[in-house]
MMTF fields as JSON, N, C-alpha, C and O atoms, coordinates in Angstrom:
{
  "mmtfVersion": "1.0.0",
  "mmtfProducer": "UNKNOWN",
  "numBonds": 215,
  "numAtoms": 216,
  "numGroups": 54,
  "numChains": 1,
  "numModels": 1,
  "chainsPerModel": [1],
  "groupsPerChain": [54],
  "chainIdList": ["A"],
  "bondAtomList": [4, 2, 8, 6, 12, 10, 16, 14, 20, 18, 24, 22, 28, 26, 32, 30, 36, 34, 40, 38, 44, 42, 48, 46, 52, 50, 56, 54, 60, 58, 64, 62, 68, 66, 72, 70, 76, 74, 80, 78, 84, 82, 88, 86, 92, 90, 96, 94, 100, 98, 104, 102, 108, 106, 112, 110, 116, 114, 120, 118, 124, 122, 128, 126, 132, 130, 136, 134, 140, 138, 144, 142, 148, 146, 152, 150, 156, 154, 160, 158, 164, 162, 168, 166, 172, 170, 176, 174, 180, 178, 184, 182, 188, 186, 192, 190, 196, 194, 200, 198, 204, 202, 208, 206, 212, 210],
  "bondOrderList": [1, 1, 1, 1, 1, 1, 1, 1, 1, 1, 1, 1, 1, 1, 1, 1, 1, 1, 1, 1, 1, 1, 1, 1, 1, 1, 1, 1, 1, 1, 1, 1, 1, 1, 1, 1, 1, 1, 1, 1, 1, 1, 1, 1, 1, 1, 1, 1, 1, 1, 1, 1, 1],
  "groupList": [{"groupName": "MET", "atomNameList": ["N", "CA", "C", "O"], "elementList": ["N", "C", "C", "O"], "formalChargeList": [0, 0, 0, 0], "bondAtomList": [1, 0, 2, 1, 3, 2], "bondOrderList": [1, 1, 2], "singleLetterCode": "M", "chemCompType": "L-PEPTIDE LINKING"}, {"groupName": "PRO", "atomNameList": ["N", "CA", "C", "O"], "elementList": ["N", "C", "C", "O"], "formalChargeList": [0, 0, 0, 0], "bondAtomList": [1, 0, 2, 1, 3, 2], "bondOrderList": [1, 1, 2], "singleLetterCode": "P", "chemCompType": "L-PEPTIDE LINKING"}, {"groupName": "LYS", "atomNameList": ["N", "CA", "C", "O"], "elementList": ["N", "C", "C", "O"], "formalChargeList": [0, 0, 0, 0], "bondAtomList": [1, 0, 2, 1, 3, 2], "bondOrderList": [1, 1, 2], "singleLetterCode": "K", "chemCompType": "L-PEPTIDE LINKING"}, {"groupName": "ARG", "atomNameList": ["N", "CA", "C", "O"], "elementList": ["N", "C", "C", "O"], "formalChargeList": [0, 0, 0, 0], "bondAtomList": [1, 0, 2, 1, 3, 2], "bondOrderList": [1, 1, 2], "singleLetterCode": "R", "chemCompType": "L-PEPTIDE LINKING"}, {"groupName": "THR", "atomNameList": ["N", "CA", "C", "O"], "elementList": ["N", "C", "C", "O"], "formalChargeList": [0, 0, 0, 0], "bondAtomList": [1, 0, 2, 1, 3, 2], "bondOrderList": [1, 1, 2], "singleLetterCode": "T", "chemCompType": "L-PEPTIDE LINKING"}, {"groupName": "GLY", "atomNameList": ["N", "CA", "C", "O"], "elementList": ["N", "C", "C", "O"], "formalChargeList": [0, 0, 0, 0], "bondAtomList": [1, 0, 2, 1, 3, 2], "bondOrderList": [1, 1, 2], "singleLetterCode": "G", "chemCompType": "PEPTIDE LINKING"}, {"groupName": "TYR", "atomNameList": ["N", "CA", "C", "O"], "elementList": ["N", "C", "C", "O"], "formalChargeList": [0, 0, 0, 0], "bondAtomList": [1, 0, 2, 1, 3, 2], "bondOrderList": [1, 1, 2], "singleLetterCode": "Y", "chemCompType": "L-PEPTIDE LINKING"}, {"groupName": "GLU", "atomNameList": ["N", "CA", "C", "O"], "elementList": ["N", "C", "C", "O"], "formalChargeList": [0, 0, 0, 0], "bondAtomList": [1, 0, 2, 1, 3, 2], "bondOrderList": [1, 1, 2], "singleLetterCode": "E", "chemCompType": "L-PEPTIDE LINKING"}, {"groupName": "VAL", "atomNameList": ["N", "CA", "C", "O"], "elementList": ["N", "C", "C", "O"], "formalChargeList": [0, 0, 0, 0], "bondAtomList": [1, 0, 2, 1, 3, 2], "bondOrderList": [1, 1, 2], "singleLetterCode": "V", "chemCompType": "L-PEPTIDE LINKING"}, {"groupName": "ALA", "atomNameList": ["N", "CA", "C", "O"], "elementList": ["N", "C", "C", "O"], "formalChargeList": [0, 0, 0, 0], "bondAtomList": [1, 0, 2, 1, 3, 2], "bondOrderList": [1, 1, 2], "singleLetterCode": "A", "chemCompType": "L-PEPTIDE LINKING"}, {"groupName": "ASP", "atomNameList": ["N", "CA", "C", "O"], "elementList": ["N", "C", "C", "O"], "formalChargeList": [0, 0, 0, 0], "bondAtomList": [1, 0, 2, 1, 3, 2], "bondOrderList": [1, 1, 2], "singleLetterCode": "D", "chemCompType": "L-PEPTIDE LINKING"}, {"groupName": "GLN", "atomNameList": ["N", "CA", "C", "O"], "elementList": ["N", "C", "C", "O"], "formalChargeList": [0, 0, 0, 0], "bondAtomList": [1, 0, 2, 1, 3, 2], "bondOrderList": [1, 1, 2], "singleLetterCode": "Q", "chemCompType": "L-PEPTIDE LINKING"}, {"groupName": "LEU", "atomNameList": ["N", "CA", "C", "O"], "elementList": ["N", "C", "C", "O"], "formalChargeList": [0, 0, 0, 0], "bondAtomList": [1, 0, 2, 1, 3, 2], "bondOrderList": [1, 1, 2], "singleLetterCode": "L", "chemCompType": "L-PEPTIDE LINKING"}, {"groupName": "SER", "atomNameList": ["N", "CA", "C", "O"], "elementList": ["N", "C", "C", "O"], "formalChargeList": [0, 0, 0, 0], "bondAtomList": [1, 0, 2, 1, 3, 2], "bondOrderList": [1, 1, 2], "singleLetterCode": "S", "chemCompType": "L-PEPTIDE LINKING"}, {"groupName": "ILE", "atomNameList": ["N", "CA", "C", "O"], "elementList": ["N", "C", "C", "O"], "formalChargeList": [0, 0, 0, 0], "bondAtomList": [1, 0, 2, 1, 3, 2], "bondOrderList": [1, 1, 2], "singleLetterCode": "I", "chemCompType": "L-PEPTIDE LINKING"}, {"groupName": "CYS", "atomNameList": ["N", "CA", "C", "O"], "elementList": ["N", "C", "C", "O"], "formalChargeList": [0, 0, 0, 0], "bondAtomList": [1, 0, 2, 1, 3, 2], "bondOrderList": [1, 1, 2], "singleLetterCode": "C", "chemCompType": "L-PEPTIDE LINKING"}],
  "groupTypeList": [0, 1, 2, 3, 4, 4, 5, 3, 6, 7, 3, 4, 4, 8, 5, 5, 7, 7, 8, 9, 9, 10, 8, 3, 11, 4, 12, 1, 1, 9, 13, 1, 1, 14, 8, 8, 10, 9, 9, 3, 9, 7, 3, 12, 3, 4, 9, 2, 9, 5, 6, 12, 1, 15],
  "groupIdList": [1, 2, 3, 4, 5, 6, 7, 8, 9, 10, 11, 12, 13, 14, 15, 16, 17, 18, 19, 20, 21, 22, 23, 24, 25, 26, 27, 28, 29, 30, 31, 32, 33, 34, 35, 36, 37, 38, 39, 40, 41, 42, 43, 44, 45, 46, 47, 48, 49, 50, 51, 52, 53, 54],
  "secStructList": [7, 7, 7, 7, 7, 7, 3, 3, 3, 3, 3, 3, 3, 3, 6, 6, 3, 3, 3, 3, 3, 3, 3, 3, 7, 7, 1, 1, 7, 1, 1, 1, 7, 7, 7, 7, 7, 2, 2, 2, 2, 2, 2, 2, 2, 2, 2, 2, 2, 6, 7, 7, 7, 7],
  "xCoordList": [56.278, 57.694, 58.445, 58.204, 59.308, 60.109, 61.122, 61.897, 61.031, 62.093, 63.411, 63.808, 64.348, 65.859, 66.794, 66.687, 67.656, 68.552, 69.715, 70.369, 69.886, 70.895, 72.076, 73.114, 71.969, 73.074, 72.699, 71.723, 73.559, 73.408, 73.949, 74.717, 73.438, 74.238, 75.019, 74.772, 76.164, 77.178, 77.258, 77.655, 76.919, 76.699, 78.083, 78.706, 78.457, 79.524, 79.435, 78.489, 80.296, 80.124, 81.394, 82.495, 81.205, 82.354, 82.065, 81.026, 83.118, 83.01, 81.706, 81.091, 81.295, 80.188, 79.034, 77.962, 78.917, 77.572, 77.562, 78.593, 76.4, 76.288, 75.93, 75.036, 76.659, 76.468, 76.305, 76.71, 75.579, 75.407, 75.735, 75.309, 76.545, 77.087, 76.196, 75.984, 75.778, 75.085, 76.121, 76.783, 76.317, 77.23, 76.509, 75.824, 76.739, 76.075, 76.975, 78.162, 76.211, 76.738, 77.58, 77.512, 78.419, 79.324, 78.688, 77.668, 79.143, 78.487, 79.603, 80.783, 79.265, 77.899, 77.241, 77.894, 75.966, 75.137, 75.576, 75.923, 75.602, 75.973, 74.978, 75.334, 73.517, 72.432, 71.553, 71.03, 71.34, 72.208, 73.433, 73.532, 74.557, 75.9, 75.749, 74.89, 76.731, 76.949, 77.808, 78.804, 77.206, 77.89, 78.546, 77.891, 79.913, 80.768, 81.011, 81.981, 80.409, 80.719, 81.849, 82.449, 82.182, 83.259, 82.813, 83.575, 81.493, 81.112, 81.089, 81.414, 80.714, 80.647, 82.068, 82.423, 82.956, 84.442, 85.007, 85.614, 84.93, 85.362, 84.963, 85.747, 83.514, 82.921, 83.677, 83.902, 84.005, 84.438, 85.739, 86.008, 86.611, 87.986, 87.994, 88.874, 86.916, 87.088, 86.612, 87.305, 85.539, 85.151, 86.243, 86.408, 87.165, 88.25, 89.282, 90.122, 89.274, 90.341, 90.06, 90.871, 88.701, 88.186, 87.378, 87.169, 86.943, 86.354, 85.319, 85.651, 84.193, 83.11, 82.409, 81.774, 82.572, 82.089, 80.501, 79.958, 79.855, 78.416, 77.92, 76.711],
  "yCoordList": [100.397, 100.583, 99.568, 99.476, 98.831, 97.996, 98.511, 99.438, 97.754, 98.139, 98.012, 96.938, 99.11, 98.996, 99.03, 99.883, 98.126, 97.893, 98.87, 99.035, 99.531, 100.677, 100.193, 100.855, 99.022, 98.731, 97.302, 96.586, 97.129, 96.01, 96.235, 97.142, 95.302, 95.442, 94.301, 93.182, 94.756, 93.878, 93.636, 94.532, 92.507, 92.184, 91.618, 90.764, 92.061, 91.463, 91.564, 92.14, 91.073, 91.205, 91.801, 91.339, 92.879, 93.661, 93.721, 94.163, 93.219, 93.407, 92.698, 93.132, 91.566, 90.592, 91.37, 90.873, 92.266, 92.989, 92.896, 93.161, 92.516, 92.306, 93.824, 94.521, 94.165, 95.675, 95.184, 94.12, 96.27, 96.187, 97.454, 98.533, 97.322, 98.52, 98.731, 97.734, 99.821, 99.952, 100.167, 101.205, 99.237, 99.482, 99.638, 98.759, 100.875, 101.496, 100.941, 100.646, 100.828, 100.397, 101.425, 102.538, 101.15, 102.344, 103.235, 102.857, 104.58, 105.692, 106.08, 105.973, 106.491, 106.786, 105.492, 104.477, 105.594, 104.489, 104.167, 105.116, 102.967, 102.572, 102.969, 103.261, 102.976, 103.353, 104.264, 104.015, 105.439, 105.828, 106.408, 107.004, 106.315, 106.858, 108.363, 108.98, 108.861, 110.453, 110.831, 110.262, 111.804, 112.276, 113.604, 114.467, 113.617, 114.845, 115.476, 115.017, 116.496, 117.375, 118.391, 118.443, 119.201, 120.367, 121.172, 121.443, 121.565, 122.66, 121.963, 122.625, 120.671, 120.102, 119.832, 120.067, 119.327, 119.18, 120.246, 120.144, 121.462, 122.868, 123.042, 123.178, 123.016, 123.241, 122.181, 122.524, 120.943, 120.074, 120.435, 120.427, 120.776, 121.231, 122.577, 122.893, 123.26, 124.678, 124.073, 124.432, 123.209, 122.675, 122.058, 122.39, 121.09, 120.451, 121.357, 121.036, 122.608, 123.612, 124.414, 125.17, 124.278, 124.881, 126.276, 127.104, 126.41, 127.699, 127.475, 127.015, 127.806, 127.63, 129.039, 129.465, 129.729, 131.013, 130.963, 130.007, 132.057, 132.0, 132.52, 132.56],
  "zCoordList": [39.298, 38.982, 39.805, 41.008, 39.244, 40.038, 40.941, 40.703, 42.102, 43.133, 42.87, 42.418, 43.112, 42.49, 43.695, 44.575, 43.696, 44.77, 44.607, 43.577, 45.848, 45.899, 46.636, 46.634, 47.295, 48.235, 49.044, 48.818, 49.868, 50.642, 52.203, 52.524, 53.051, 54.422, 54.514, 54.066, 55.25, 55.649, 57.034, 57.779, 57.48, 59.045, 59.586, 58.954, 60.601, 61.375, 62.932, 63.467, 63.537, 65.188, 65.661, 65.359, 66.438, 66.984, 68.529, 69.018, 69.215, 70.743, 71.241, 72.215, 70.525, 71.114, 70.499, 70.845, 69.824, 69.395, 67.86, 67.243, 67.195, 65.949, 65.361, 65.841, 64.396, 63.778, 62.244, 61.774, 61.55, 60.179, 59.498, 59.909, 58.384, 57.769, 56.326, 55.636, 55.976, 54.781, 53.626, 53.651, 52.586, 51.603, 50.278, 49.756, 49.779, 48.616, 47.447, 47.589, 46.191, 45.019, 44.589, 45.111, 43.629, 43.127, 42.362, 41.786, 42.193, 41.389, 40.406, 40.74, 39.299, 38.844, 38.292, 38.05, 38.12, 37.752, 36.338, 35.635, 35.848, 34.551, 33.491, 32.349, 33.956, 32.841, 33.466, 34.552, 32.754, 31.727, 32.046, 33.118, 31.145, 31.408, 31.344, 30.714, 32.103, 32.291, 30.931, 30.484, 30.5, 29.053, 29.72, 30.305, 29.537, 29.745, 28.632, 28.03, 28.058, 27.084, 27.228, 28.302, 26.222, 26.605, 27.795, 28.722, 27.737, 28.847, 30.3, 31.285, 30.411, 31.607, 31.992, 33.146, 31.053, 31.465, 31.956, 33.022, 31.302, 31.856, 33.323, 34.263, 33.384, 34.852, 35.958, 37.119, 35.457, 36.294, 36.799, 38.0, 35.81, 36.102, 36.971, 37.772, 36.678, 37.594, 38.996, 39.947, 39.289, 40.531, 41.185, 42.359, 40.61, 41.112, 41.492, 42.332, 40.857, 41.456, 42.424, 42.959, 42.757, 44.215, 43.954, 44.841, 42.549, 42.365, 41.167, 40.075, 41.468, 40.308, 40.278, 41.243, 39.1, 39.042, 38.774, 38.221, 39.214, 39.195, 37.898, 37.671]
}
């Protein structure tokens, strides 16, 4: 299985000390695309409203 790149390190110097920040790639991944059907769209609306029924 090929190794997949999930982000990169940005290096900079702050106060005389070198630091590295882990910068992740944007989500969602482009392949495969996320399919939002009517049922998932309704669950997403409910979750955004702050209530997800069980």
